[in-house]
N, C-alpha and C positions, 0 to 999 in steps of 0.2 A: 484198783480193782473195781471200784464202783462206776468208773468211767466206761467200763465194758457194758454195764446195764444200759447205758444211753444208746448203744447200738444194737442191743438185743432185740430180736423179732418178736416182741411180746407186747401185750397191751399194758398200759400204764398202771392199772391197779395191782397187776401181778408183780410189776417192777417194785411197787410200794411195798407190797407184802414181803417180797424176798429181801428187800433192804431192812425192813423191821425185823425179819428173822435173823439176819446177819449182825444187826445192832443189839438184838435181844430187846427189842422195844414192842413186842406183840403183847397183848394182855393175856398170856398164859397165866394159869392160876397162881404159880409162884410169884410171878411179877405183880399180880394184883394183891396178894397178901403182903409183898415187900412194899407196896405203895399204901398199905393200911386200908384196903378194901377186903371187907369179910366175904368169904366164900363158903358155901355150903359144905364142899369137900374139895380137897386139893388134888384129888386122884384123877388121873387121866381119863377122859370119857371114852378113848378109843381102845386103850388096853385094859383099863379098869384094874391096874395092878400097882402103879407106882405114881408118886407125885408128878404133877404135870409141869415139867420145865421145858425150855426150847429145845434142848438136847434130847430130851426124852420124846417129846411130841413129835419132832421132825426126823429123828434118826434111831431111837432106841426102842420105843414101843413096838409091840408085836405088828399093829397096823402098819406103822411107818416102814418098819424093817421088811415086811411082806411087799409093800408098794415098791420100796427101792430094789428089792430082789427081782420083781417082775420087771421093772424097767431095765435092770442090769441083763436079765435074760434076753429081753427084747432088743436091747442094743448090742448084745454080744460082749458084754464088759464083765471082767472078773476081777476081784480084788476086795480088799478090806477098806472101808472108807471110814474117816474120822467122824466122831459124833459131836464135835464142836463145829456149829455152822459155817464159820468163816474158813476153817481148814477143810471142811466138807465141800465147801463150793470151790476152793482152789484145787483140790484134788480131782474133782469132777470135771473141770475144764480141760480142754485140749490146747495148752499154751503154745505148743509147737505146731500145731495144725494150721492150716489157711484160716484166715480171719473169718470168713464166712461159716466154715465148719465149727469154730470155736464159738461163734455167736449162737449157732443152732444147739450146740451142746449145753451152753449156758442157759439157753431157753428152755431145754429140757429140765434142768435143775430147778429153775424158776417155776416151771409148771407143776413139778412134784410138790415143792413146798407150799405153792399157792393151793393145790388141791388137798394137801393135808389139812391145812388151815380151814378151807371151805368146809371139807367133810367133818371136821371137828365142830365146826359152827353148826352145821346141819344137824349133827347128832344132840347137840346142847340146846339149840334154840328152836328146832322144829321137830324134835323127837325122832329124827331119821335114824335108820340103822347103821351099823358098821359094815361097810362092804368094800373090800379091798379091790376086787374085779371091777366094780363101778368106778371107783377112784382111778385105777389104772386105764380104764377106757377113756375116761375124761382127759386124763394126761396125754393119752394118744391123740385123742380129737383136738385138744387145745394146740398142742404142738403142730400137728398137720395144718391147722387153720392159720396158725401165726406164720408158719414157713411158707405155706402156699400162697398167703395173702400178701406177704412182704417181699418174696422173692419173684421176679419176672421169669425166672428159668425153671420154676417148679410146675412141671407138667406131670405130676403122679397123682394117682387117686388115693383116697384114704385107706383103701385096702392095701394098695401098694406100700404105703407108709407103714401100715401095721404089720405087714409081712416081712419087710426088709428096710428099715429105716436107713441103714448106712448106705445102700444102693441109692436111695432117694436123696440123701445128703450129698453124695458125690455127684449126682445129676445137676445140683444147682451150683456147684463150684466153678 
């Protein structure tokens, strides 16, 4: 599973974040408490409803759920996805698809979890607001940049990528 990270078309810091999500190694509030670190509140700063666990933060809280829904609509995907990070990643991948398509699909997953983490940290450390549409736009921008900069056959604009990502992915196969 992790060997696919090595060939994904993403920047290294996003790969590290994704790996840490899959291994439950990020400093979520419940992980910090488990390590003996005192936190003012264990409530998720994005949904402000439940205790911040990896499953909640990346897949269950309202913010993450809306972000994943935006991405699924954008990609034309329907289904119910698992809330356990490793199982969610496995579900999201296109294992029977051509390798390049599977890499792009995995890159989109990595971009989403990376942006959830970055957005959470902006809210906590910089006093930023919770903005799902901003996060979704950043996911689109990051994935377009990663794909267009790493694939020699990616001759499509950002607006084309936003309007029909599947056509763009088919262009690079």
